[in-house]
DRENMARGU-204706 format. One record per residue: x, y, z of N, C-alpha, C, O in turn; residue in one letter; residue number from 0. Coordinates in Angstrom, 2 decimals, decimal comma. Atoms other than C-alpha are relative to their C-alpha. Layout:
<recs>
X;Y;Z;X;Y;Z;X;Y;Z;X;Y;Z;A;NUM
...
</recs>
This chain:
<recs>
0,85;-1,18;0,00;0,00;0,00;0,00;0,89;1,24;0,00;1,75;1,40;0,87;M;0
-0,84;-1,19;0,10;1,53;3,29;-1,06;-0,51;1,11;0,92;-1,56;0,98;1,55;D;1
0,34;-1,07;-0,95;1,45;6,54;0,88;-1,31;0,71;-0,36;-2,01;1,20;0,52;S;2
1,27;-0,62;0,41;-1,47;7,91;-1,18;-1,17;-0,81;0,53;-2,15;-0,25;1,03;T;3
1,07;0,87;-0,52;-3,62;4,90;-0,25;-0,11;0,09;1,52;-1,21;0,14;2,07;E;4
0,00;-0,13;-1,46;-2,58;5,15;3,39;-0,64;1,32;0,43;-1,41;1,37;1,40;K;5
0,57;-1,32;-0,30;-3,46;8,84;3,40;-1,51;0,00;-0,22;-2,26;0,58;0,57;S;6
1,44;0,11;0,28;-6,85;8,07;1,83;-0,71;-0,76;1,12;-1,79;-0,36;1,56;H;7
0,58;0,80;-1,09;-7,55;5,44;4,49;-0,06;0,83;1,28;-1,07;0,82;1,98;I;8
-0,01;-0,85;-1,20;-6,54;7,83;7,27;-1,10;1,06;-0,07;-1,75;1,34;0,94;D;9
1,06;-1,00;0,16;-8,92;10,48;5,86;-1,38;-0,64;0,19;-2,27;-0,05;0,80;R;10
1,29;0,69;-0,17;-11,77;7,94;5,69;-0,27;-0,29;1,48;-1,40;-0,12;1,95;L;11
0,17;0,26;-1,44;-11,20;6,97;9,33;-0,29;1,30;0,73;-1,13;1,33;1,63;I;12
0,27;-1,32;-0,59;-11,07;10,65;10,28;-1,45;0,41;-0,21;-2,12;0,88;0,71;E;13
1,38;-0,36;0,32;-14,39;11,24;8,53;-0,99;-0,91;0,71;-2,06;-0,46;1,14;K;14
0,84;0,94;-0,74;-15,88;8,12;10,12;-0,20;0,49;1,43;-1,29;0,39;1,99;L;15
0,03;-0,40;-1,40;-15,05;9,53;13,54;-0,39;1,46;0,22;-0,53;1,90;1,36;L;16
0,36;-1,41;-0,08;-15,97;13,15;12,77;-1,45;0,13;0,50;-2,38;-0,33;-0,17;D;17
1,33;-0,13;-0,64;-18,91;14,01;15,06;-0,98;0,85;-0,82;-2,19;0,77;-0,61;K;18
0,89;-0,86;0,78;-20,26;16,52;12,55;-0,63;-0,73;-1,19;-1,55;-0,20;-1,81;S;19
0,58;0,76;1,12;-20,99;13,85;9,92;-1,31;-0,65;0,43;-1,38;-1,32;1,46;N;20
1,32;0,57;-0,31;-24,64;12,86;9,87;-0,05;-1,49;-0,30;-0,80;-2,22;0,35;E;21
0,01;1,41;0,38;-23,92;9,49;8,22;1,43;-0,52;-0,04;1,99;-0,71;-1,12;D;22
-1,39;0,43;-0,01;-20,50;8,30;9,35;0,21;-1,38;-0,64;1,31;-1,69;-1,11;P;23
-0,18;1,34;0,54;-21,16;4,76;8,14;0,22;-0,03;-1,51;0,65;-1,05;-2,05;M;24
-0,33;0,00;1,43;-20,89;5,82;4,51;1,52;-0,07;-0,17;2,00;-0,62;-1,16;K;25
-1,45;0,11;0,04;-17,18;6,19;5,25;0,43;-1,38;0,49;1,43;-1,93;0,03;F;26
-0,26;1,37;-0,44;-17,25;2,89;7,12;-0,19;-0,99;-1,12;0,59;-1,93;-1,27;G;27
0,24;0,87;1,14;-18,73;1,23;4,05;1,16;0,05;-0,99;1,55;-0,96;-1,57;D;28
-1,16;-0,13;0,90;-15,86;2,60;1,97;1,20;-0,75;0,56;1,94;-1,40;-0,19;Q;29
-1,10;0,73;-0,63;-13,36;1,21;4,46;-0,18;-1,51;-0,15;0,79;-2,23;-0,39;L;30
0,28;1,44;0,16;-15,04;-2,21;4,29;0,30;-0,42;-1,44;0,90;-1,47;-1,66;V;31
-0,25;0,35;1,41;-14,89;-2,18;0,47;1,50;-0,07;-0,28;1,95;-0,93;-1,04;R;32
-1,46;0,04;0,19;-11,16;-1,39;0,59;0,55;-1,23;0,71;1,35;-1,97;0,14;I;33
-0,39;1,18;-0,77;-10,66;-4,00;3,31;1,49;-0,08;0,29;2,25;0,85;-0,01;G;34
-1,41;0,26;-0,24;-7,37;-5,44;4,41;0,40;0,11;1,46;-0,28;0,71;2,30;G;35
-0,54;0,09;-1,35;-5,30;-6,02;7,48;0,34;1,38;0,58;0,13;1,62;1,77;E;36
-0,41;-1,32;-0,49;-4,03;-2,45;7,72;-1,20;0,79;0,53;-1,11;1,45;1,57;E;37
1,20;-0,70;-0,45;-7,53;-1,01;7,98;-0,51;-0,62;1,30;-0,89;0,09;2,23;I;38
0,42;0,67;-1,23;-8,45;-3,62;10,56;0,86;0,44;1,18;0,34;0,75;2,25;Q;39
-0,91;-0,40;-1,07;-5,39;-2,75;12,62;-0,28;1,43;0,46;-0,28;1,72;1,66;E;40
0,27;-1,40;-0,35;-6,18;0,98;12,49;-1,33;0,10;0,76;-1,44;0,86;1,72;K;41
1,30;-0,03;-0,69;-9,81;0,36;13,50;0,08;-0,65;1,38;-0,57;-0,19;2,32;L;42
-0,20;0,62;-1,32;-8,76;-1,96;16,32;0,70;0,99;0,93;0,39;1,06;2,12;I;43
-0,66;-1,03;-0,81;-6,46;0,82;17,51;-1,03;1,03;0,49;-1,01;1,43;1,65;H;44
1,06;-0,94;-0,39;-9,46;3,21;17,50;-0,88;-0,63;1,07;-1,22;0,01;2,06;V;45
0,83;0,71;-0,97;-11,53;0,62;19,35;0,66;0,00;1,37;0,00;0,27;2,38;L;46
-0,71;0,13;-1,27;-8,88;0,19;22,04;0,33;1,34;0,65;0,45;1,42;1,87;K;47
-0,47;-1,26;-0,58;-7,94;3,84;22,48;-1,00;1,13;-0,11;-0,79;2,21;0,44;S;48
0,95;-1,08;0,22;-10,97;5,82;21,45;-1,02;0,11;1,11;-1,13;-0,75;1,98;G;49
1,13;-0,15;-0,90;-13,87;7,14;23,39;-1,08;-0,98;-0,46;-0,95;-1,59;-1,53;E;50
1,00;1,02;0,29;-16,99;4,97;23,42;-0,71;0,20;-1,33;-0,98;-0,78;-2,03;M;51
0,64;-0,22;1,30;-18,65;6,62;20,41;0,90;-0,44;-1,14;0,45;-1,07;-2,10;D;52
-0,97;0,40;1,03;-15,49;6,12;18,35;0,17;-1,52;0,00;0,22;-2,15;-1,05;D;53
-0,15;1,45;-0,11;-15,09;2,57;19,65;-1,20;-0,72;-0,62;-1,05;-1,75;-1,27;A;54
1,21;0,59;0,56;-18,69;1,83;18,67;0,06;0,01;-1,53;-0,19;-1,00;-2,17;F;55
-0,09;-0,10;1,46;-18,19;3,09;15,10;1,07;-0,92;-0,56;0,85;-1,60;-1,56;L;56
-1,08;0,88;0,46;-14,89;1,25;14,73;-0,45;-1,46;0,04;-0,18;-2,23;-0,88;A;57
0,49;1,37;-0,12;-16,52;-1,96;15,96;-1,05;-0,31;-1,05;-1,06;-1,40;-1,62;T;58
1,03;0,19;1,03;-19,47;-1,52;13,62;0,65;-0,30;-1,35;0,22;-1,21;-2,06;K;59
-0,70;0,22;1,26;-17,08;-1,28;10,66;0,73;-1,34;0,04;0,67;-2,11;-0,92;V;60
-0,72;1,28;-0,13;-14,94;-4,18;11,92;-0,94;-1,19;-0,13;-0,56;-2,22;-0,68;L;61
0,95;1,12;0,06;-18,05;-6,34;12,21;-0,43;-0,31;-1,42;-0,96;-1,39;-1,69;S;62
0,39;0,20;1,39;-18,66;-5,93;8,48;1,17;-0,52;-0,85;1,00;-0,79;-2,04;M;63
-1,18;0,41;0,74;-15,13;-7,00;7,49;0,23;-1,51;0,15;-0,36;-2,16;1,00;M;64
-0,40;1,41;-0,11;-13,62;-10,44;6,90;1,02;-0,14;1,14;1,55;0,85;1,63;D;65
-1,00;0,30;-1,02;-11,35;-12,12;9,46;-0,22;0,82;1,27;0,63;1,63;1,65;N;66
0,42;-0,83;-1,12;-13,12;-10,69;12,48;0,50;-0,48;1,37;0,23;0,17;2,38;K;67
-0,37;0,58;-1,30;-11,54;-12,86;15,19;0,84;0,96;0,85;0,58;1,11;2,04;E;68
-0,82;-0,95;-0,76;-8,89;-10,31;16,20;-0,83;1,16;0,52;-0,63;1,65;1,63;L;69
0,88;-1,10;-0,40;-11,54;-7,61;16,29;-0,85;-0,40;1,19;-1,07;0,40;2,10;A;70
0,84;0,45;-1,12;-13,73;-9,70;18,61;0,80;-0,07;1,29;0,31;0,31;2,35;L;71
-0,85;0,03;-1,20;-10,85;-10,28;21,01;0,24;1,40;0,53;0,18;1,63;1,74;D;72
-0,21;-1,40;-0,42;-10,12;-6,54;21,06;-1,28;0,59;0,58;-1,23;1,35;1,55;A;73
1,29;-0,49;-0,49;-13,83;-5,80;21,54;-0,22;-0,45;1,44;-0,58;0,36;2,29;L;74
0,19;0,47;-1,37;-14,02;-7,99;24,64;1,04;0,61;0,95;0,73;0,86;2,12;F;75
-1,02;-0,66;-0,84;-10,77;-6,48;25,94;-0,52;1,37;0,46;-0,38;1,74;1,62;E;76
0,53;-1,32;-0,32;-12,41;-3,04;25,80;-1,24;-0,12;0,90;-1,38;0,64;1,86;V;77
1,20;0,20;-0,82;-15,73;-4,29;27,21;0,36;-0,33;1,44;-0,30;0,15;2,37;I;78
-0,37;0,46;-1,35;-13,97;-5,88;30,20;0,78;1,04;0,82;0,96;0,85;2,02;H;79
-0,73;-1,01;-0,77;-12,01;-2,77;31,18;-0,90;0,58;1,09;-2,02;0,99;0,81;R;80
0,82;-0,56;-1,09;-13,23;-1,61;34,59;-0,47;1,43;-0,27;-1,57;1,80;0,13;P;81
0,38;-1,39;0,28;-13,28;2,00;33,38;-1,20;0,08;-0,94;-1,89;1,10;-0,97;A;82
1,10;0,00;0,97;-15,83;1,03;30,71;-1,24;-0,71;0,52;-2,24;-0,80;-0,20;N;83
1,07;0,84;-0,54;-18,10;-1,01;32,97;-1,38;0,68;-0,06;-2,38;0,01;-0,29;Q;84
1,30;-0,68;-0,04;-20,83;1,64;33,14;-0,41;0,62;-1,33;-1,43;1,30;-1,41;H;85
0,32;-0,62;1,29;-20,77;2,63;29,48;0,24;-0,93;-1,18;0,36;-0,47;-2,31;Q;86
-0,36;0,92;1,07;-20,10;-0,52;27,48;-1,19;-0,72;-0,65;-0,98;-1,62;-1,46;N;87
1,19;0,66;0,55;-23,68;-1,54;26,62;-0,07;0,06;-1,51;-0,47;-0,91;-2,16;G;88
0,01;-0,12;1,45;-23,39;-0,22;23,08;0,95;-0,98;-0,66;0,63;-1,57;-1,69;G;89
-0,96;0,96;0,55;-20,31;-2,33;22,48;-0,51;-1,43;0,14;-0,35;-2,25;-0,76;L;90
0,54;1,35;-0,20;-21,98;-5,41;23,95;-1,10;-0,27;-1,03;-1,27;-1,40;-1,47;V;91
1,07;0,19;1,00;-24,89;-4,85;21,55;0,57;-0,43;-1,35;-0,15;-1,05;-2,14;S;92
-0,61;0,36;1,28;-22,45;-5,33;18,64;0,60;-1,40;0,00;1,00;-1,89;-1,06;L;93
-0,57;1,35;-0,10;-21,20;-8,71;19,88;-0,71;-0,96;-0,95;-0,09;-1,87;-1,51;V;94
0,77;0,91;0,84;-23,98;-10,39;17,92;0,43;0,03;-1,47;0,05;-0,86;-2,23;E;95
-0,48;-0,10;1,38;-22,31;-9,27;14,68;1,20;-0,90;-0,26;1,68;-0,99;-1,39;E;96
-1,20;0,83;0,09;-19,43;-11,67;15,36;-0,35;-1,47;0,31;-1,43;-1,76;0,82;F;97
0,16;1,41;-0,34;-19,02;-15,44;15,70;0,45;-0,17;1,46;1,64;-0,08;1,77;D;98
-0,29;0,03;-1,43;-19,23;-15,90;19,47;0,04;-1,42;0,57;-0,04;-1,59;1,79;I;99
0,07;1,39;-0,45;-19,14;-19,71;19,65;1,03;-0,31;1,09;0,78;-1,16;1,95;I;100
-1,05;0,24;-1,01;-15,92;-19,58;21,73;0,04;1,08;1,08;1,03;1,18;1,81;D;101
-0,03;-1,15;-0,91;-16,89;-16,56;23,84;-0,97;-0,14;1,17;-1,41;0,86;1,73;K;102
0,91;0,20;-1,12;-19,11;-18,12;26,50;0,53;0,67;1,27;-0,21;1,38;1,95;F;103
-0,56;-0,53;-1,25;-16,75;-17,14;29,33;-0,03;1,53;-0,01;-0,37;2,15;1,00;V;104
0,03;-1,46;0,08;-16,47;-13,55;28,12;-1,42;0,53;0,23;-1,61;1,50;0,96;D;105
1,39;-0,45;-0,18;-20,25;-13,20;27,91;-0,51;-0,28;1,41;-1,27;0,52;1,96;L;106
0,38;0,32;-1,37;-20,75;-14,92;31,26;0,57;1,06;0,95;-0,11;1,51;1,88;F;107
-0,65;-1,04;-0,80;-18,31;-12,43;32,76;-0,73;1,34;-0,14;-0,94;2,04;0,85;R;108
0,76;-1,24;0,21;-20,19;-9,49;31,18;-1,34;-0,09;0,73;-1,78;0,87;1,35;V;109
1,28;0,19;-0,69;-23,44;-10,93;32,53;0,17;0,22;1,51;-0,64;0,91;2,13;Y;110
-0,19;-0,11;-1,45;-22,04;-11,16;36,07;0,37;1,41;0,44;-0,14;1,90;1,45;L;111
-0,60;-1,24;-0,48;-20,19;-7,86;36,26;-0,41;1,26;-0,77;0,02;2,36;-0,41;F;112
0,35;-1,14;0,83;-21,76;-5,60;33,63;-1,10;0,86;0,61;-1,74;0,48;1,59;G;113
1,11;-0,86;-0,40;-24,16;-2,72;34,05;-1,30;-0,64;-0,49;-1,27;-1,72;-1,09;N;114
1,28;0,60;0,33;-27,86;-3,32;33,49;-0,11;-0,36;-1,48;-0,48;-1,48;-1,83;F;115
0,14;0,23;1,44;-27,78;-2,95;29,70;0,93;-1,11;-0,49;0,48;-2,04;-1,16;K;116
-0,94;1,01;0,49;-24,64;-4,98;29,06;-0,29;-1,38;0,59;-0,16;-2,39;-0,09;S;117
0,34;1,27;-0,64;-25,65;-7,65;31,55;-1,22;-0,64;-0,66;-1,24;-1,85;-0,89;S;118
1,21;0,50;0,64;-29,09;-7,99;29,96;0,30;-0,52;-1,41;-0,18;-1,59;-1,79;T;119
-0,37;0,45;1,34;-27,62;-8,22;26,45;0,82;-1,29;0,05;0,62;-2,20;-0,75;L;120
-0,82;1,21;-0,14;-25,06;-10,79;27,58;-0,87;-1,20;0,36;-0,64;-2,31;-0,14;A;121
0,90;1,09;-0,39;-27,82;-12,88;29,17;-0,78;-0,53;-1,20;-0,99;-1,74;-1,31;K;122
0,70;0,44;1,21;-29,72;-12,97;25,89;0,92;-0,91;-0,83;0,49;-1,96;-1,31;V;123
-0,94;0,84;0,74;-26,60;-14,32;24,17;0,22;-1,33;0,70;0,26;-2,38;0,06;H;124
-0,20;1,25;-0,75;-26,04;-16,85;26,93;-1,19;-0,94;-0,17;-1,02;-2,15;-0,23;L;125
1,21;0,81;0,13;-29,63;-18,04;26,56;-0,21;-0,55;-1,41;-0,75;-1,65;-1,56;D;126
0,41;0,38;1,35;-29,84;-18,23;22,76;1,11;-0,31;-0,98;0,85;-0,91;-2,02;Y;127
-1,10;0,27;0,93;-26,41;-18,43;21,14;0,54;-1,41;0,23;0,38;-1,99;1,31;A;128
-0,66;1,29;-0,14;-24,56;-21,67;20,49;1,45;0,25;0,38;2,11;1,14;-0,14;E;129
-1,37;-0,13;-0,48;-21,26;-22,12;22,28;0,69;-1,35;-0,05;0,06;-2,40;0,04;F;130
-0,83;1,19;-0,10;-18,43;-24,61;22,18;0,43;-0,10;1,46;1,33;0,63;1,90;D;131
-0,26;0,12;-1,43;-18,37;-25,72;25,81;0,90;-1,20;0,26;0,62;-2,32;-0,17;I;132
-0,95;1,05;-0,38;-15,44;-27,72;27,16;0,15;0,03;1,52;-0,30;0,98;2,17;T;133
-0,26;-0,05;-1,44;-14,41;-28,65;30,69;0,82;1,25;0,40;0,61;1,82;1,47;P;134
-0,80;-1,21;-0,28;-11,89;-25,79;30,50;-0,89;1,24;0,02;-0,71;2,13;0,85;R;135
0,95;-1,11;0,03;-14,70;-23,37;29,58;-0,75;0,08;1,32;-0,89;1,15;1,91;T;136
0,75;0,06;-1,26;-16,68;-24,50;32,61;0,89;0,43;1,17;0,43;1,14;2,06;L;137
-0,92;-0,36;-1,08;-13,62;-24,14;34,85;0,25;1,52;0,04;0,28;2,12;1,12;K;138
-0,20;-1,45;0,06;-13,00;-20,56;33,66;-1,26;0,75;0,46;-1,17;1,74;1,19;K;139
1,26;-0,63;-0,41;-16,67;-19,65;34,10;-0,17;-0,12;1,51;-0,63;0,82;2,16;A;140
0,11;0,23;-1,44;-16,59;-21,14;37,60;0,90;0,97;0,77;0,53;1,45;1,84;Q;141
-0,92;-0,95;-0,63;-13,59;-18,92;38,44;-0,66;1,39;0,10;-0,59;2,03;1,15;K;142
0,69;-1,30;-0,03;-15,56;-15,79;37,49;-1,21;-0,04;0,93;-1,51;0,95;1,61;H;143
1,14;0,19;-0,89;-18,59;-17,13;39,35;0,43;0,15;1,46;-0,21;0,85;2,23;W;144
-0,51;-0,10;-1,38;-16,55;-17,54;42,55;0,41;1,44;0,33;0,17;1,91;1,44;N;145
-0,37;-1,40;-0,21;-15,17;-14,02;42,14;-1,26;0,85;0,22;-1,29;1,70;1,11;H;146
1,27;-0,71;-0,15;-18,72;-12,72;41,72;-0,59;-0,23;1,39;-1,01;0,71;2,06;F;147
0,58;0,33;-1,30;-19,91;-14,54;44,84;0,75;0,66;1,14;0,15;1,09;2,13;L;148
-0,83;-0,53;-1,09;-17,02;-13,26;46,94;0,16;1,51;-0,01;0,59;2,09;0,99;N;149
-0,30;-1,42;0,12;-16,91;-9,67;45,71;-1,18;0,89;-0,37;-0,99;2,08;-0,59;N;150
1,16;-0,81;0,36;-20,44;-8,52;44,92;-0,84;0,29;1,24;-0,86;-0,49;2,19;S;151
0,85;-0,36;-1,12;-22,80;-6,74;47,24;-1,31;-0,77;-0,10;-1,80;-1,04;-1,19;S;152
1,25;0,78;-0,04;-25,91;-8,62;48,31;-1,19;0,92;-0,14;-1,59;1,59;0,81;N;153
1,22;-0,75;0,26;-28,90;-6,93;46,73;-0,93;-0,87;-0,82;-0,65;-2,05;-1,05;G;154
0,95;0,75;0,82;-31,88;-7,95;44,66;0,66;-0,50;-1,29;0,45;-1,63;-1,71;D;155
-0,69;0,37;1,23;-29,74;-7,94;41,52;0,96;-1,16;0,24;1,06;-2,07;-0,58;D;156
-0,93;1,07;-0,36;-27,15;-10,12;43,24;-0,73;-1,33;0,12;-0,27;-2,34;-0,42;F;157
0,73;1,26;-0,21;-29,72;-12,72;44,26;-0,53;-0,56;-1,32;-0,50;-1,77;-1,54;E;158
0,50;0,45;1,30;-31,24;-12,85;40,77;1,13;-0,59;-0,84;0,98;-1,68;-1,40;L;159
-1,14;0,51;0,77;-27,86;-13,24;39,08;0,54;-1,28;0,63;0,92;-2,22;-0,08;K;160
-0,49;1,20;-0,69;-26,80;-15,76;41,71;-0,84;-1,21;-0,39;-0,30;-2,28;-0,68;K;161
0,89;1,10;0,35;-29,83;-17,92;40,95;0,15;-0,38;-1,48;0,29;-1,56;-1,81;A;162
-0,08;0,28;1,44;-29,62;-17,58;37,15;1,36;-0,58;-0,39;1,43;-1,56;-1,12;E;163
-1,34;0,47;0,35;-25,85;-18,02;36,90;0,26;-1,39;0,59;0,89;-2,23;-0,05;A;164
-0,14;1,33;-0,60;-25,95;-20,96;39,28;-0,69;-1,07;-0,85;-0,16;-2,17;-1,02;G;165
0,72;0,93;0,88;-28,52;-22,62;37,03;0,77;-0,25;-1,28;0,89;-1,39;-1,73;T;166
-0,78;0,13;1,24;-26,44;-21,95;33,92;1,17;-0,94;0,22;1,40;-1,86;-0,57;I;167
-1,18;0,83;-0,27;-23,34;-23,50;35,48;-0,38;-1,44;0,31;0,29;-2,38;-0,13;L;168
0,45;1,36;-0,31;-25,25;-26,49;36,84;-0,41;-0,74;-1,27;-0,10;-1,92;-1,44;A;169
0,41;0,63;1,26;-26,76;-27,17;33,41;1,20;-0,34;-0,87;1,22;-1,39;-1,52;E;170
-1,20;0,29;0,78;-23,37;-26,93;31,73;0,76;-1,18;0,57;1,24;-2,04;-0,17;L;171
-0,68;1,13;-0,65;-21,83;-29,29;34,27;-0,72;-1,30;-0,33;-0,09;-2,31;-0,65;K;172
0,80;1,19;0,32;-24,65;-31,74;33,69;0,20;-0,40;-1,47;0,33;-1,59;-1,79;E;173
-0,20;0,26;1,42;-24,23;-31,43;29,93;1,36;-0,66;-0,25;1,46;-1,63;-1,01;L;174
-1,33;0,57;0,16;-20,51;-32,13;30,15;0,11;-1,38;0,62;0,79;-2,25;0,07;L;175
-0,02;1,33;-0,63;-21,04;-35,04;32,55;-0,71;-1,04;-0,88;-0,29;-2,19;-0,95;D;176
0,73;0,91;0,89;-23,55;-36,58;30,11;0,82;-0,41;-1,21;0,65;-1,51;-1,74;D;177
-0,83;0,29;1,17;-21,00;-36,39;27,29;1,11;-0,99;0,32;1,63;-1,63;-0,59;E;178
-1,13;0,89;-0,38;-18,40;-38,40;29,24;-0,39;-1,43;0,03;0,43;-2,29;0,33;E;179
</recs>
């Protein structure tokens, strides 16, 4: 990619993130048509370092590109940051645009520790998406479950999550035991 193409891509990303644009996704569509690893890397950088509105737009564009696995890992990295806990619902809403078959633990963690919106969205995925569940997956989920039990305040929300998450883990354990 020559410097003219790089400059064009940088301008498209600038326009995508420009708050004065009424339709930023028209620039996102252009980025998707160009495609490529370099654009993905630049958008992942925006996702990881940008404010939430910028991260949302970058994720939206990334979700329309090929080879989305790196983008999904970066998305969950941003969602899990403690500083984003109270404002990550928009990002969680975009998770459905990706293949989440291996992301049970990440979604379980969002369900346990997320704000109302992100927790609710994660629960929908946990209830309806297909996941590749292994004994290791269950062990990792159990680790987050124990952390939740030991570090969350006891309120109505805690009791509801405790009951629902306990049921989820029990059903997974039963499912894995039946497979053996």
